[in-house]
Structure formats: structure tokens, C-alpha cells
Backbone as CSV, one residue per row, in Angstrom:
resi,resn,N_x,N_y,N_z,CA_x,CA_y,CA_z,C_x,C_y,C_z
1,MET,8.874,14.959,-4.028,7.697,15.104,-3.192,8.003,16.084,-2.069
2,SER,6.996,16.868,-1.733,7.175,17.823,-0.652,7.038,17.128,0.697
3,THR,7.464,17.817,1.721,7.373,17.282,3.078,5.924,17.073,3.470
4,GLU,5.046,18.009,3.088,3.623,17.881,3.415,3.017,16.650,2.733
5,THR,3.372,16.418,1.483,2.877,15.252,0.750,3.322,13.962,1.425
6,LEU,4.584,13.908,1.817,5.099,12.715,2.487,4.416,12.499,3.833
7,THR,4.193,13.564,4.565,3.530,13.469,5.864,2.110,12.954,5.705
8,LEU,1.376,13.490,4.730,0.007,13.031,4.488,-0.001,11.557,4.097
9,GLN,0.923,11.151,3.229,0.982,9.756,2.792,1.322,8.833,3.961
10,GLU,2.212,9.273,4.844,2.559,8.476,6.020,1.354,8.316,6.942
11,GLU,0.577,9.402,7.117,-0.629,9.331,7.944,-1.644,8.357,7.349
12,ILE,-1.821,8.419,6.028,-2.745,7.519,5.336,-2.308,6.072,5.517
13,ASN,-1.015,5.809,5.326,-0.497,4.442,5.474,-0.674,3.930,6.898
14,ALA,-0.460,4.799,7.890,-0.622,4.400,9.290,-2.074,4.045,9.595
15,LEU,-3.008,4.762,8.991,-4.430,4.469,9.198,-4.827,3.184,8.478
16,LYS,-4.292,2.974,7.279,-4.660,1.786,6.499,-4.257,0.487,7.191
17,VAL,-3.148,0.484,7.911,-2.736,-0.745,8.590,-3.637,-1.065,9.784
18,GLN,-4.432,-0.095,10.214,-5.353,-0.302,11.334,-6.701,-0.868,10.889
19,LEU,-6.946,-0.921,9.585,-8.218,-1.421,9.084,-8.394,-2.894,9.434
20,THR,-9.617,-3.243,9.844,-9.892,-4.613,10.290,-10.637,-5.440,9.255
21,GLY,-11.288,-4.786,8.303,-12.117,-5.497,7.338,-13.586,-5.472,7.728
22,ASP,-13.881,-5.015,8.937,-15.260,-4.875,9.412,-15.747,-3.477,9.034
23,LEU,-16.735,-3.414,8.168,-17.219,-2.147,7.640,-17.565,-1.151,8.738
24,PHE,-18.289,-1.594,9.731,-18.740,-0.673,10.774,-17.595,-0.250,11.689
25,ALA,-16.696,-1.160,11.986,-15.554,-0.831,12.837,-14.578,0.105,12.114
26,ASP,-14.498,-0.028,10.795,-13.542,0.751,10.005,-14.093,2.091,9.508
27,MET,-15.358,2.366,9.770,-15.992,3.557,9.200,-15.237,4.846,9.529
28,ASP,-14.869,5.049,10.785,-14.151,6.268,11.166,-12.771,6.334,10.525
29,LEU,-12.079,5.195,10.487,-10.760,5.162,9.857,-10.858,5.488,8.370
30,LYS,-11.848,4.907,7.699,-12.015,5.161,6.260,-12.351,6.632,6.005
31,ASP,-13.113,7.251,6.903,-13.439,8.670,6.768,-12.174,9.511,6.908
32,GLN,-11.349,9.184,7.882,-10.085,9.907,8.061,-9.177,9.732,6.852
33,ILE,-9.106,8.512,6.325,-8.290,8.241,5.142,-8.809,9.047,3.954
34,HIS,-10.122,9.059,3.777,-10.735,9.806,2.674,-10.384,11.293,2.766
35,ASN,-10.512,11.868,3.958,-10.220,13.290,4.131,-8.753,13.600,3.848
36,LEU,-7.850,12.734,4.288,-6.426,12.943,4.019,-6.117,12.793,2.533
37,GLU,-6.759,11.829,1.874,-6.547,11.647,0.432,-7.072,12.842,-0.354
38,MET,-8.165,13.441,0.109,-8.666,14.645,-0.551,-7.651,15.772,-0.439
39,LYS,-7.046,15.932,0.728,-6.006,16.952,0.898,-4.808,16.639,0.011
40,LEU,-4.405,15.381,-0.003,-3.244,14.959,-0.781,-3.447,15.223,-2.270
41,ASN,-4.648,14.964,-2.759,-4.935,15.109,-4.187,-5.489,16.477,-4.566
42,GLY,-5.688,17.349,-3.585,-6.210,18.687,-3.865,-7.640,18.661,-4.360
43,VAL,-8.427,17.715,-3.872,-9.811,17.549,-4.311,-10.738,18.365,-3.427
44,LYS,-11.747,18.946,-4.040,-12.801,19.629,-3.306,-14.117,19.372,-4.027
45,PRO,-15.227,19.578,-3.355,-16.525,19.342,-3.988,-16.682,20.140,-5.285
46,MET,-17.365,19.546,-6.253,-17.585,20.213,-7.534,-18.424,21.465,-7.350
47,ASP,-18.180,22.461,-8.188,-18.938,23.712,-8.215,-18.901,24.457,-6.882
48,THR,-17.792,24.376,-6.173,-17.673,25.114,-4.928,-16.246,25.593,-4.747
49,TYR,-16.110,26.671,-4.036,-14.790,27.177,-3.704,-14.404,26.755,-2.291
50,ILE,-15.330,26.134,-1.570,-15.105,25.722,-0.187,-14.553,24.305,-0.169
51,ASP,-13.433,24.109,0.502,-12.842,22.777,0.614,-13.531,21.972,1.712
52,CYS,-14.109,20.867,1.353,-14.666,19.864,2.256,-15.878,20.320,3.066
53,VAL,-16.064,21.592,3.307,-17.215,22.035,4.084,-18.484,21.877,3.263
54,GLY,-18.378,22.107,1.962,-19.549,22.015,1.091,-20.194,20.647,1.076
55,CYS,-19.405,19.580,1.185,-19.955,18.241,1.130,-20.080,17.609,2.516
56,GLY,-19.599,18.303,3.534,-19.708,17.792,4.884,-18.604,16.843,5.289
57,SER,-17.622,16.648,4.424,-16.522,15.736,4.771,-15.547,16.427,5.703
């Protein structure tokens, strides 16, 4: 694993331990986790060359 991959995974894990189980309280944390997971997995919106801007994430 690369250093960037490990760093992203560590950030995701640090955010996940902060989750409370309350949907509304966790919304911002879940959004941050989602964005980091997209970077980690190299995901971008379908039919676009723009990373994350196309879908607003």
C-alpha cells in the first residue's frame, strides 16, 4: 500500500470512530467519509471527467 492510501484509510478510520449513530448528527462525518472513500477507490461520477465536482460531492 502506498503512503497516500494508508493516510486516507487512517483518516477514514478516525472519522468512523466519531460516529454516534444519530443520522442527523453524523451527516457531516458520513459526507467526509464518503469523499475520502471516493478518493481511496478512485471513484468519480459516471460519464464525466471531473472528479466529484460533477455530482456536487
